[in-house]
Each structure stands twice: as structure tokens, then as C-alpha cells.
N, C-alpha and C positions, 0 to 999 in steps of 0.2 A: 552767851557761850564764851568760855574762857579761851586763852591762847592755845593754839594747836602745836603739837610737836612736829618736827620736820617730817616724820613718817606719816602722820595723820594728814598734814598739809599736802604732802606729795600725792597721797591717794585721792584727796579731794580735788586737787588741781590737775591731776594726771601728768604731773611732772615728776621725774625721778629725783630722789634726794641728791644725787650727783649733780643734776642740772640745777637744782636749787642752790647748792653750794657755789656753783660757778656763777650764777646770776647774782648771788650775794657779793662775790668777789668783784664783779664788774659794776656793782652799784645799780643793777637793773631791777632787782627784787630783794632788797635787804630785809631780814626778819624784823618783826616788831620789837623783839627783845632777845638778848643773848644772856643765858644764865651765867652769872659771874663765877659760879663755882664749877659747874659741869661743862660750861662752854656750849651747851645745847642751844640750837636755834629754835626760837618760838615765834609762831606766826599768828597774826590776827585774822579771823575769818573774813574780815572786810577786805583783805588782800587777795582773796580768791578771784575776784573779777579781773584784777590786773594779771594774776598768774595765768588764768585761762586765756586772756588775750595774748600773752607772751607765747603760750603753747600753740595757739592757732597761727600766730604769725611765723613761728618756727616751722610749723607744718607747711606753710605757704612758701618757705624757703628764704624768707627775708633775713638779711644779715643782722647781727646783734646791734650794730650801731643804728640801723634803721628802726629796729624794734624799740630801742631806747627813745628815739625821737618821737615815734608814734605814741608811746605811752605817756609822754609829757604833754600831749596836745588835747584840746577839747574834742569831743566826739566828732563834730562836723569836720574839723581840720584833720583829725586822724583818718577819717574816711577818705578824704581827698588824697592823703599821703599813700594809703593802701591802693587806691585807684591808680595813682601815678606809678607806683611800683609795679603793679600788675600790667600796666600798659607797656612798660619797658620790657617785662618778661615776654609778653606776647610778640613784641617786635623782634626780640632776639630769637624766639622760637620760630617765627616765620622765616628768618634768614637761615637758620639751621635746617628747616624743612626743605628749603630749596636746594641746599647743599646735599642733603641726604638723598633727594630725588635724583640729583645728578650722579652721585656715587653708586646708587642702586643700578641705574641704567648703564653706567660705565663698567661696573664689575660684572654685570650679567652678560656682557659681551656685545652690548648695543653698538659700541664704537668699532668693533672688530669685524662686523659683518661685511663680507665682500660680495660684490656683484659686478656684472660686466657693463652695467649702465647705471652709473652713480651720479646723482644730482647734487651739485654744489651751488653755492651762491657767490655772486660777485657784487661789488658796490660801485656806484658812481658817487663822487664826493666833491665837496668844496668847503673852503674855510675862509672866513673874513674876520678881521679884528679892526676895531675903530676906537679912537680916543674918546669919542663922545663930544658933547657940546660944552662941557664944563671943565673937565680935567685938562691939565697942561701936558701930561704925559700918559702913555698907555702902559699900565702894569699887567695887562692880560697877555696871554700867549696861546696860540692855537696851532694844531697840526692835523693834517689829513693825508693819509696814504692808502695804498690798496688794502692794508690789513690793520692799520693803526689809526685811530681817531683820538684826539686829546684836546682838552681845554684846561688852562690853569689861570687862576686869578691871583697874581702876586700882591704882596703887601710888605711894608716896612723897608722898602729899598728899591723901588722900581720894578720893572718886569723881569729882572735877572733871575729871581727865584722861580718864576713860572717857566721861563725858558730852560733853566737848569733841570727842573723836574722832568719836563717833556723830553729833553735830550737824553736823559737816562732811560726813557722808555723806547726810544727809536729803534734799537736793535730788534724789538718785537715785530717791526714792520717787515722783517725778512721772512716771517712765518713761524708759527708755533703749532705743533701737533695738537689736535683737539683734546687728547687725554692729558696734555701738560699745561693747558691754559691757566688753571688756577695757580699752580706752582710757579710758572713763568711770570705771571702777573705779580705774585707776592714777592718774588725775588727782585723784579723790576721796581716795585714800589719802595722796597728797602734801599735799593741803589739810589733812587730819586731822593729819598730822605737823607741819605748820607751826603749826596751832592749838595743839597740845600744847606745842610749843617756845615759842610766845608766852606760854602760861600759865606755863611754868616761869620765863620771864624777867620775869614781872609781879610776882613776890614772892619774896624770898630764901627764905622758908619753903617755897616750892614748887619750888625749883631741881632737885630730884631726882624730880619727878613723871614718870610714864610710864603706859602702859597696853598691854594686849594688845588685839587687835581681830580679830574673826571676823565677816564679814558676807556676805550673799547678796543679789543683785539679780536680779529676774525680768524676763524679756522673752519673751512667748509661751510656748514650751515649753523655753526655754533659760534657764539661770541662770549668773551669774558669781559667783565666790567670791574674796574677798580675805581673807588670814589672816596674822597675825603674833602670835607668843607661844604660850601654852599653853591658851587657850580652845579649844573644839573644835566641829566640825560633823560630824553623823552623818546617814545616810539609812537608813531602814527600807524595804527593797524585797523583795517576795515573802517576807516573814516573816523576812528576815535583816537584821541590823544591821551597817552598814559605817561605819567612821570615814573621813571623806574629807578630813581635815586632818592635818598632821604637826606634832607638838609641837616648838617651837623651844626646847628646854631642854638643859641639860648632860646630864641623865640620858638623854634620848632619843638624844642623839648617842652616848653610851656604849653604849646598846642597839644602835643602828644599826651600830656598829663591832664588835659582838660582845665588848665588854670586860666587860659585866655581863649577868646573866640577868634576865628579867622579875621573878623573885622578889626579887632584890637591888635592882631599881629601886624596888620598892614601899616600901622602908624606907631608901633612899639619903639621906644627910644633905643632898645638894644637889638633891633632886628638885624644888624650887620655883625653882631658879636659872635665869633666862631667858638665852638666847643672843641672841634677837632680840625687840624690842619697839618701841613708839613712845615715844621719850624715855627718860629714866632712864639714859642713857649706853650703852644697848644698841644693837646694830647694827640699822639700818633696812633690812631685806631682806624685804618681804612676799612671800608666795606668791600667785599669781593662777592661777585655773583656770576653765574653762568646762565645763559639764555639760548633758546633755540630761535633763530631768525627765520623769517618766511619771505618768500618772494613777494614783492610789493610793499614790504615794510619800509617806512621812512624814519630815520633816526636823527635826532637833534641833540648835540652837546652844546651847552652855552654857559657863559658866565652870568652872574646875577645882574649885570648891566642890562640884560634883556628882560629877564623874568621879574625884576623889580619894578618895571614900568609898563610892560606890555602884557595885556590880559591873555590868559591861556587860550581863549577862543580865537583871538587874532593870530596867535602862533599856529593853532590848528588849521586855520583857514589858509595861511601861507603854505604850510607843508602839504596840505591836500591839493591845492590848486596849481602849484608850480612844479612842472615836470623836470626842470633843470635845477640841480642843487646850487649852482652858482647864482642863478636868479633868486632862489629862495634865501640864501644868506644875505644877499644885498637888500632884499625887501625887509628881512627881519632887523638888520642893523638900521635901516632907514626908519622903521617903526619906532625903535628905541630912541633915535635922535629926534624924531617928531614929537615924542612924549617928553622932551626936555633933555634927553641925553645926559643925565646927571652923573653917569659912571662910564667907565670903559665898557665896551660890549664886544664879545667874541662869540661867533657862531660857527659850528661845524655841522653840515647836513650830509647825510648819506642815504642814497636810494638803493634798495636791495633788488637784485634781478637774478633770475635763474640762469645757470650755465650748465650745459650738459657735457660731461667728460667721460671718456672711457677709462676704466681701470682694469687691471689684470684680475682674472678670475681665480 
């Protein structure tokens, strides 16, 4: 079979002539030959396989830069790239699904229902930060109040960045209406980022400062969560421990994409390398979430000084067995130090209880 005109090739590949011209300009799918007199693009039938792959990947929603990379790979490597891309799409879809569920409930009047006997929740809380057994200074910062819980793990200039970020969130401890949690958290996160940026600009020695930030704000039985970096938040519910944040690290992205195993992640040389953070040259893309809390829930916010050395089952055991948050944070920090204490460790624990209040009918 001879060369195909652009029209014939478009019909065979199910790509429009306009798309083919664009892919030619981008170097993604150049024609086999261009007629020197007419300027017509002519395609080899052997290019149909690549053209169909481009069409399928476009239908999948993959950006052109990603398609170009996939097309240059061997089949097995290309399959891994597609799998990794789809894993990122599914993670993003899950986050959007949670937000959509909240908005449906909020807009349908769920938050405006009034009764004479309204159940709200209150928390008992404790925070403890420790230098650990190896580090000379503590770059972590933590905060626990009646409505705000926060942990930050600073880097590049001591604990100043973490303390600065948490200070920007402290006005939220005065209370936020449930319907405004997301917007209040987003505004506070941007204030925190601006504060960290101002700190970096204040002294050449601090130009590389940055911090992780994981924080919760309570309103009635609802809590808002903001998270960036590799500090974590957990909930113990019905005896089971669930991680409710996602690490923004190189290693976690490799895990998500199926490139490494959990066993390989534990000893990966880049396990502490952040993809997202406040400052330090990392991308500022915090995660926001809304959750419904329940009486008897127990929440933990912690820096990676705990999770890097203490197994999840040990964390679950402490949270489940200790009724006093203060005792729980002391035990968790002690576990980290007994495991070598290679990093600073900060823990915030909150126990949720029911409180009955009267509201106007």
C-alpha cells in the first residue's frame, strides 16, 4: 500500500485533519512525506498504530506532553506510564468526589436544619514536641486548642517556618461556621504561605526555609483539614486506624504509580524528598478536605519523626488503649525515641466526645 493522503489517513486513524496538522506542528505525528509542490501531507500506513494510540490517549485526557513521552517508550514502559497517569486521575477524582458530596449536602439545606436538641461534639486534646535522640535542635512545631489542631515540620532554617505557619492559622481557633470551613482554611493556608515567604525574605540565611503543615479545624460535628507535605493525620474509629492524609513525597508518588513496592519505599534514598510544601522551592498545592466526626473518634496529627520509625500497629495500640490524650502523646514520643529517635517528633492527639446543647427552634 502506498502513502495515504491526510484525508484518508484521518479516516483510518479516526483523527481529524485539523488534529493531524496540530500533531505535525508539535512533532508528535509528522507525516512520512510532504509533497514539495502541493505541500500535501502524506502518511505511511505503518503510522496508523501510533496515530490510534495518540487518539486513545487523547480520549483518556492525557496532555500532549505526556502522550509524546508515552509514544517514545517501549510497550511495557508505555503501559507503566499510562497506569501511573490513571492512578493520578483516580486520586484527584476521589478528592473531588468528597468535595462534591459536601457541597450537595450543604446546598440541600443539611447545614441549616434547626432543632431544639442539637448534638455537637467537643474534643479533649494534647500536644507534645520533642527534639529526638539525634538532632541538636527541634524544627517541628505543634498546636492544640479547642477548635484548631496543627503540626508543622520545618526545614531550611530551624523551627521558625513551622511556628510561622501555625501562627497564621491560630485565628481559626476562635471558631468558624461549618459552612465556611473550606474557604476559611484556604484563606488561612495562603496567609501561612505568605508568612513563610516573608520569613525567607527577611534574612539571606533563611532563604531556603519551608515547612509541612497538617491542620484540622472543628465546627460542631464537622472538621476541615488542610494538608501539605509529609506530616500526617490519622483517625482511630471503631478500633481501626485510618490515615486520612496523603504524603506529598517523591516516594509516595512512586508508590501510587506502582513503580516501587512498600518494602522498597521504606529504604528508598529519596524517602524524605518533598514534592509539595510551604516554601523551600516546593510546589504550593495543599489538599483540603471536610469530614464528619463521630463521638469516640480519636485523631492524631504527627510529623514524620513518628511515622518514620514507629509501625502503624503500635500507633493504633496507643491511641486505642490510652483514654488521656496527654498520656497518649507522651507514649507516642517515647516510642519514637526508643526506636532511635533519628528525627524531631511532634504529636497532637484529640479525643472526640458528645456534648448536648440547646439551640433556638
